[in-house]
N, C-alpha and C positions, 0 to 999 in steps of 0.2 A: 559029679562026674561030667554032666552035660556042660557045666560052666567051663571046666578045664579044657575040654575038647573044642568048644566053640571059641573061647578066648584065644587059644593057640592058633586056630584057623584064621580068626580075625587078624591076629598079629602077622601070621605068614602072608596072607593076602595083602594086608596093608603095607608090609615091608616091600613086597614085589611091586605093588601099584604106586604107592605114594613115596616110599622111602620113609624118611622121618628121623628126627634126632630128639633124644631125651637128655636134658641137662638138669643136674641136681637131684636125681632120683634117690640119692643117699639121704635126702631130707625126709623120705617116707619111712616111718618107723616099721620095723619088721614084725612088731606085735603091738597090741593095745588098740584102743578105740581112737579112730581118727576120721576127720572129715576132709576130703579132698575137694577144694573149692576153687573155681576159676572161671575164666571167660568162656563163652559158648559161641564158636565160630561156624558150626555146621553139623550135619548128620554124622560125620566121621570122627568127631572129637574123642569119643570113647576109645577108639583104637589106640590113641596115644596114652590114655590112662592105663589100658591093659598092658601096653608095652612097657610101662614104667615100674610095675610091681607084680610079683607073683601072687600077692594076696588077692583074695576074692573081693571085688568091689561091688557094692550094692548101689547102683546109680538110680537117682530119682529121675523118672521119665514120664512124659505126658501119657495119660491113660489111652489116648487114641492109638498109640503104638500097639497096645494089646488087643485092639479090636480088628486089626488088619490080618492079612493072610500069614504074617510072620509072628503073630502074637505069642505063639508057643515058644519061639526062640527067645523072645524078650523075657518070658517067664523062666526059661532055663538059664538065662544070663543073670538072674536074680535082680532084675530091675524092680524098682518100687513104683507102682503106678500112682500118678498124681492127677486127680481130677481138678484141673486148673479153673474150671468154671463152676465147680460144685463143692461138695464136702471133701475136705482134705484131712479129716481127722484120722482116717485109717492109715494114710501115708505117714502122717506125723507120728502116730503111735508105733507103727512098724519101724520107722527110722530110729526112734528113741530106744525101742527094745533091742534093735541090732547093735546100736552103739553101747548100750549097757552090757552087751555080750562081747565087747571088745572087737567088734567088726569094723570094717571100712565102709564109709559112705562116700559116694561121689555126687557132687551137687554143682549145678550151674546157677549161681545166685541171681543171674539176670532173668531166669525163668523161661527164656526162649533164645533161639539163636538169631543172628542178624548179620548182614554183610558190612555194616559200617565199621570203621576203625575205632569207634568210641565204645565205652561200656554203657549199657543201659543201667538205670538205678537198680541196685541189688534189692532183692526181697529179703525180709528179716529172718526167714527160716533158718538159715545157716548159723546165725548168731544164737538164736533160740535153742537149736539142737546142741550147739557147743556148750552153752550155759547150763542147760538142764542135765547134761550127761558128763560134764567136766571133760570134754573131748578137745584134743588139739585140732587146730585147723591147719592143713598144709595147703598153702596157696599155690596156684599154678597159672601160667599164661600160655596160651596157644597162639603161635604166629605162623605165617606162611600160608600156603595154599594146599588144599586137598585136591590136587589134580595129578595126572600121570607124572610121576617123578617130581612132584612139587616140593618134596622134602620139607613138610611142615615140622615145626619144632614145638616141644613142650618144655617149659622152664619151671622148675619147682623151687619155691622159696622155702625159707626156714619155718619151722613149726611156730604157730601162734597160740599162746595160751591167752584166750580172750578175757579171762578173769584178771589179767594183769594190765589190760588196756583201760585207761581212765578216760579217754576221749570217746567220741561217737564211734562205737565198735564197728558198725556197718561201713561208715566212711573210711575208717582205718583200713579195713579189709579191701575195700575198693581201691584205695590209694596204693596198697602193697601190690595188688594185681596190676594196676596201671603202670607202676614202676617196673614190674617184671616184663610187661609188654614192651616197654621202651628200651630195656636193656639190650645191648648188643650181645650176640652169641659168643 
């Protein structure tokens, strides 16, 4: 219940403040286990994920978010805490369990956000989760600015079945997302 209320509030406030455009949301399956994976441009990226689907998204987020004054909100939003400097086994186990229950995971494979126009090297977790759970990866690219009426855009690519990729899987995903970033709206 808390997720639905807070996500709708985030979408409402995001629409008023930022605007924003969603392209290709039909690529997100209405059911089944999927991993939403894309570039990480800033604190407000999740707004565009919530705006793209009515499905509950369990986003992996740094554990520090849960220690602040708004930690209870991140728990209500079903974020999965990741201790980037310590033991990640609980986050990994939680993610795999959720995918095996046909849930949706949101992940930013760069592991952090940054302001540069380039992608940081992807962490291998996204490929590991997809391989271990036979989950599709739905790539996305966020472009534009999260400023007042900045109208940022999220572009969704076609689902990727990682088991069918014969080349370096992480590089393949990076290249798909780079191509989405470069595409014109």
